[in-house]
C-alpha positions in Angstrom: 103.6 133.9 53.1 105.9 136.3 54.9 108.8 137.3 52.7 111.9 135.1 53.3 115.3 136.5 52.5 118.5 134.4 52.0 122.1 135.3 51.6 123.2 134.3 48.1 127.0 133.6 47.9 126.7 134.2 44.2 125.4 137.8 44.4 127.0 138.5 47.8 123.8 139.9 49.2 120.5 138.9 50.8 117.7 138.3 48.3 114.0 137.6 48.5 113.6 133.9 48.2 111.4 133.1 45.1 111.6 129.4 44.1 111.4 128.4 40.5 108.1 126.6 41.2 105.8 128.6 43.4 105.3 126.0 46.1 108.2 123.6 45.5 111.8 123.9 46.5 114.7 121.7 45.2 117.7 121.5 47.5 121.1 119.8 46.9 123.6 119.5 49.7 127.1 118.1 49.4 127.1 115.0 51.6 129.9 113.0 53.2 133.0 111.5 51.6 132.8 108.1 53.1 136.5 107.3 53.8 136.0 107.9 57.5 133.3 108.7 60.1 131.9 112.3 60.0 133.3 114.8 62.6 131.2 117.4 64.4 132.3 120.0 61.8 130.7 117.9 59.1 127.6 117.5 61.3 127.3 121.3 61.6 126.7 121.6 57.8 124.2 118.7 57.8 122.3 120.2 60.8 122.3 123.7 59.3 120.7 122.6 56.1 118.3 120.2 57.9 117.0 123.2 59.8 116.7 125.2 56.5 114.7 122.4 55.0 112.5 122.1 58.1 111.7 125.8 58.1 110.8 125.8 54.4 108.5 122.9 55.1 107.1 124.8 58.1 106.3 127.7 55.8 104.3 125.3 53.5 106.8 124.5 50.7 107.1 121.0 49.3 110.8 120.3 49.5 112.8 117.8 47.5 116.0 117.3 49.5 119.0 115.6 47.8 122.2 114.8 49.7 124.8 112.8 47.9 127.4 110.3 49.2 130.9 110.6 47.7 132.0 107.0 47.7 134.8 107.3 45.1 137.4 110.1 45.0 141.0 110.7 45.9 140.5 110.2 49.6 138.5 107.0 49.3 141.0 105.5 46.9 143.9 106.4 49.2 142.1 104.8 52.2 141.5 101.6 50.2 145.2 101.4 49.6 146.0 102.0 53.3 143.5 99.4 54.6 143.5 96.8 51.9 139.7 96.5 51.9 137.6 97.1 48.8 136.1 100.4 47.8 132.6 98.9 48.2 133.4 97.6 51.8 134.9 101.0 52.7 131.9 102.9 51.4 129.3 100.6 53.1 131.1 100.8 56.4 131.2 104.5 56.6 127.9 105.1 54.9 126.2 103.0 57.5 128.0 104.9 60.2 126.9 108.2 58.7 123.3 107.2 58.6 123.5 106.1 62.3 125.1 109.5 63.2 122.6 111.7 61.4 119.7 109.6 62.8 121.0 110.3 66.4 121.1 114.0 65.6 117.5 113.8 64.4 118.2 114.8 60.8 115.2 114.2 58.5 116.2 111.5 56.0 117.0 113.1 52.6 114.4 112.3 49.9 117.3 111.0 47.8 120.7 109.8 49.0 122.5 109.0 45.7 126.0 107.4 45.7 128.5 108.4 43.1 129.4 104.8 42.2 125.7 104.2 41.2 125.7 107.1 38.7 128.7 106.3 36.4 126.6 106.4 33.3 125.2 109.9 34.2 128.7 111.1 35.0 130.2 109.7 31.8 127.4 111.1 29.6 127.9 114.6 31.1 131.7 114.5 30.5 131.0 113.4 26.9 128.7 116.4 26.4 131.4 118.7 27.6 133.9 117.2 25.2 131.5 117.4 22.3 130.9 121.1 23.1 134.7 121.8 23.1 134.7 122.6 26.8 136.8 119.6 27.8 139.8 117.8 26.3 141.4 114.3 26.6 145.1 114.1 27.8 146.7 110.7 28.1 143.6 109.0 29.4 142.6 111.9 31.7 139.8 114.4 30.8 140.1 118.0 31.8 137.7 120.9 31.8 139.1 123.9 29.9 138.4 126.9 32.1 139.4 129.3 29.4 136.3 128.3 27.5 134.0 129.4 30.3 133.9 133.2 30.5 132.2 133.4 33.9 134.7 131.2 35.7 135.2 132.7 39.2 131.8 134.3 39.5 131.0 132.4 42.7 134.4 132.6 44.5 136.0 135.6 42.8 139.0 133.4 41.8 139.4 134.2 38.1 141.2 131.6 36.0 143.9 134.0 34.7 144.9 134.8 38.3 145.3 131.2 39.4 148.8 129.8 39.5 150.0 126.2 39.7 151.1 125.2 43.1 149.0 127.8 44.9 145.4 126.7 45.2 145.3 124.2 42.4 147.1 120.9 41.6 150.3 120.8 39.5 149.9 118.6 36.5 151.8 118.8 33.2 148.9 117.1 31.4 146.8 120.2 31.8 146.8 123.1 29.3 146.1 125.7 32.0 146.9 125.4 35.7 143.3 126.1 36.6 141.9 123.3 34.4 140.4 120.5 36.5 139.9 116.8 36.1 136.6 115.4 35.0 138.0 111.9 34.5 141.2 110.4 35.9 143.1 107.5 34.4 143.7 104.9 37.1 146.5 102.6 38.0 145.9 98.8 37.5 145.4 98.2 41.2 142.9 101.1 41.7 139.1 101.0 41.5 138.1 101.8 37.9 135.2 102.0 35.4 135.2 101.6 31.6 134.7 104.8 29.7 135.2 106.1 26.1 138.6 107.4 27.2 139.8 104.3 28.9 139.6 102.8 32.4 139.4 105.4 35.2 137.2 107.1 37.7 135.4 110.5 37.9 136.7 113.7 39.4 135.0 114.9 42.5 133.3 118.0 41.0 131.6 116.2 38.1 129.9 113.8 40.4 127.9 116.5 42.1 126.9 118.2 38.8 125.7 114.9 37.3 123.8 113.8 40.4 122.2 117.1 41.3 120.9 117.7 37.7 119.6 114.2 37.4 117.3 114.6 40.4 116.5 118.3 40.5 116.8 119.4 36.9 119.3 121.5 35.0 118.4 124.5 37.1 117.3 124.2 40.7 116.7 126.4 43.8 119.3 125.9 46.5 122.8 124.4 46.6 124.3 124.1 50.0 127.6 123.2 51.7 130.4 124.5 53.9 132.1 127.7 52.9 135.3 125.7 52.3 133.5 124.2 49.2 133.0 127.5 47.5 136.4 127.1 45.7 137.2 125.0 43.9 134.3 122.5 44.3 131.3 124.7 43.8 133.0 127.0 41.3 133.8 124.0 39.2 130.3 122.6 39.5 129.0 125.9 38.0 131.5 125.9 35.1 130.8 122.3 34.0 127.0 122.4 34.6 126.3 125.7 32.9 128.8 124.9 30.2 126.9 121.7 29.4 123.4 123.2 29.5 123.8 126.8 28.8 121.4 127.5 31.7 121.8 128.9 35.2 122.8 126.0 37.4 121.6 127.1 40.8 119.5 130.1 41.8 120.7 130.5 45.4 124.0 129.3 46.8 124.1 129.0 50.6 127.2 128.2 52.6 127.6 127.6 56.3 130.6 128.8 58.4 133.4 126.7 59.9 133.2 125.0 63.2 136.5 125.9 64.9 138.5 124.2 67.7 141.4 125.8 69.6 141.1 128.8 67.2 141.5 126.8 64.0 139.1 125.1 61.5 138.2 121.6 62.5 139.6 119.3 59.9 140.5 115.6 59.5 143.6 116.6 57.6 144.8 118.6 60.6 143.8 115.9 63.1 142.0 118.4 65.3 138.5 117.0 65.3 136.0 115.1 67.4 133.6 112.7 65.6 129.9 113.4 65.7 129.5 110.1 67.4 131.9 111.0 70.2 130.1 114.4 70.7 126.7 112.8 70.9 127.8 110.1 73.4 129.4 112.7 75.6 126.7 115.4 75.6 123.5 113.8 74.2 122.1 114.3 70.7 119.6 117.0 71.8 122.3 119.1 73.4 124.7 118.8 70.4 121.9 119.8 68.0 120.8 122.7 70.2 124.4 123.9 70.4 124.8 123.8 66.7 121.5 125.7 66.2 122.4 128.4 68.6 124.6 130.3 66.1 123.7 131.6 62.7 124.6 129.1 60.0 126.9 131.6 58.1 128.9 132.5 61.2 131.9 130.5 62.4 131.5 129.0 65.8 133.9 127.5 68.3 133.5 124.0 69.7 134.2 123.7 73.4 133.1 121.9 76.6 132.1 125.2 78.0 129.8 125.9 75.0 128.2 122.5 75.2 127.6 122.8 78.9 125.9 126.2 78.4 123.8 124.7 75.6 122.7 121.9 78.0 121.7 124.4 80.7 119.8 126.6 78.2 117.9 123.6 76.8 117.0 122.3 80.2 115.6 125.8 81.1 113.2 125.6 78.1 112.2 122.0 78.9 111.7 122.9 82.6 109.4 125.7 81.6 107.2 123.3 79.6 107.2 120.7 82.3 106.2 123.2 85.0 103.4 124.5 82.8 102.1 121.0 82.3 102.2 120.4 86.0 99.7 123.2 86.8 96.2 122.3 87.8 93.7 122.6 84.9 91.0 125.3 85.3 87.7 125.2 83.6 87.3 129.0 83.7 88.8 131.5 81.3 91.0 134.3 82.8 92.8 137.4 81.9 96.1 135.7 82.7 95.4 133.0 80.1 94.7 135.5 77.4 97.8 137.5 78.3 100.0 134.4 78.1 98.6 133.4 74.7 99.2 137.0 73.4 102.9 136.8 74.6 103.4 133.4 73.2 102.0 134.5 69.8 104.3 137.6 69.9 107.4 135.3 70.5 106.3 133.0 67.7 106.2 135.9 65.4 109.7 137.0 66.6 110.9 133.4 65.9 109.6 133.5 62.4 110.9 137.0 61.7 114.4 135.7 62.7 114.1 132.6 60.5 112.8 134.7 57.6 116.0 136.8 57.8 118.3 134.2 56.3 117.5 131.5 58.8 118.9 133.4 61.8 118.6 130.6 64.3 120.6 132.7 66.9 117.7 135.2 67.1 115.1 132.4 66.8 116.6 130.7 69.9 116.5 134.0 71.7 112.8 134.3 71.0 112.4 130.8 72.5 114.1 131.9 75.6 111.8 134.9 75.9 108.9 132.5 75.4 110.2 130.4 78.3 110.5 133.5 80.5 106.8 134.4 79.8 105.8 130.9 80.7 107.7 131.1 84.0 106.2 134.5 84.8 102.7 133.0 84.3 103.6 130.0 86.6 104.9 132.3 89.3 101.5 134.1 89.5 99.1 131.3 88.7 98.3 127.9 90.2 95.8 126.9 87.4 95.7 127.2 83.7 92.9 126.7 81.2 93.4 123.4 79.3 93.0 124.9 75.9 95.6 127.6 76.7 98.1 125.0 78.0 97.7 122.8 74.9 98.2 125.8 72.6 101.3 127.1 74.4 102.9 123.6 74.5 102.0 123.1 70.8 103.7 126.3 69.7 106.8 125.7 71.8 107.2 122.2 70.6 106.5 123.1 67.0 109.3 125.7 67.0 111.8 123.7 69.0 111.1 120.2 67.6 109.7 120.7 64.2 111.8 123.6 63.0 115.1 123.4 65.1 114.8 119.6 65.2 115.6 119.4 69.0 113.5 116.5 70.3 112.3 117.0 73.9 110.8 113.5 74.2 113.5 111.2 75.5 115.9 113.9 76.6 117.9 112.9 79.6 118.9 116.0 81.7 122.3 116.3 83.3 120.8 115.6 86.7 119.8 112.1 85.5 123.4 111.3 84.6 124.5 112.6 88.0 122.1 110.2 89.7 123.5 107.3 87.6 127.1 108.2 88.5 126.2 108.4 92.2 124.4 105.1 92.2 127.4 103.4 90.6 129.6 104.9 93.3 127.3 103.6 96.0 127.3 100.1 94.3 131.1 100.1 94.5 131.0 100.9 98.2 128.4 98.3 98.9 130.2 95.6 96.9 133.4 96.4 98.8 131.6 95.8 102.1 130.3 92.5 100.7 133.7 91.5 99.6 135.1 91.9 103.1 132.2 90.1 104.7 130.6 93.2 106.1 127.0 92.1 105.4 125.5 94.5 108.0 126.8 97.6 106.1 125.8 96.1 102.7 122.3 95.4 103.9 122.0 98.8 105.6 122.9 100.5 102.3 120.2 98.5 100.5 117.6 99.3 103.2 118.3 103.1 103.1 118.2 103.2 99.3 114.9 101.3 99.4 113.5 103.8 101.8 114.0 106.6 99.2 112.7 104.6 96.3 115.8 102.8 94.9 115.3 99.0 94.6 118.5 97.0 94.4 118.7 93.4 93.0 121.8 91.3 93.2 122.1 88.9 90.2 124.7 86.6 88.7 125.4 89.3 86.1 125.9 92.0 88.7 123.9 94.5 90.7 120.9 96.1 89.0 118.7 98.9 90.3 115.6 100.8 89.4 113.7 103.8 90.9 110.1 103.4 92.0 108.2 106.5 92.8 107.1 106.3 96.5 103.5 106.8 97.2 102.9 109.5 99.9 
């Protein structure tokens, strides 16, 4: 295999990727908190790590991909109080919506999708281990991790415990010994969702959920932990402290973090109210365009969300699809030619450029550029050839689809170009004009519209439920 390098947040440098098991890779990605539908910023992280997973599989690794669902934390409990529905109902509603959204964006289903509420025993056992080791303490029904007992606290984020002050980046709580200590278990109010524990009724802290779940399915040490860069501190920093404190082993070998998706110059966030849901984006632009847009920038770079950017992504994607369609439309030749050999050589060169880009910390920006160059080579061939050898065409199409669909996850099949939407909008306008003519009794004009549309292939049918239409390809 060609050497793959990844940027490790822990070491702040690119490193050669060497998994713990030669041919297997364990990946854990922080999933959604199901108190609301995911926004397009959340989707960016999920798409980024889906592409990383796909490329590792493309290179021959057997990947175990775990993405959790946080169905109990501060946000979900607050939403339960606001809506009056149960925690279970809230979780099911938004978990179902999340699965629908990621399916539309063509994310491969995680091998394991564990929910926090289904792993209380694992969570409680891990907390007890930390207490037994003297790394955690009980305070009036709460349980806190004592950061002073973990010498390497801050090694991921650079935020050392002694430099952290209450009220700055950490919660103010008089029950804690040190401002940087964080909750492993929280005592609940009588009306709040709760579970029985050795320390009384309560619920887990957010950080401990991910440690317990990831280690349950991937082991005490695994290869890749992913998430947005906003999770580096405190979430991932705290995961390291509690996991390594409990086991005495390295928790994660490679920490990967994607950049923010910004809107109007600021981070897209539900708390700020400046977001668009993934569902809204998909409905407006199509799943393929949204996914291609998200793949067009390196995962570690921040990127701006805008109509202009999405429209450009649509045009770029259609250029690639048109290249393939035009290639498939060429007549098939039974004879080999120099042109065919040259095309295959260029395609192979672009495939290598694509892989070189992805081997450099999954640089999808350069990988997409290689696809555009591949499309240009196809177009050059089409401009100077009226025929193509069948074997050559099949190989070129296979390579293009493998890189675009299998690695980047952008499905060509079923894609509806912008022109198709334009036709639909124009037909609806014509229907309105025809219906207006019928309403005023101008049957001559209404019939003339029907006749002329039929002449160019559009068949109109008036039914009790409204006017329907379909396009029939005319035979010349």
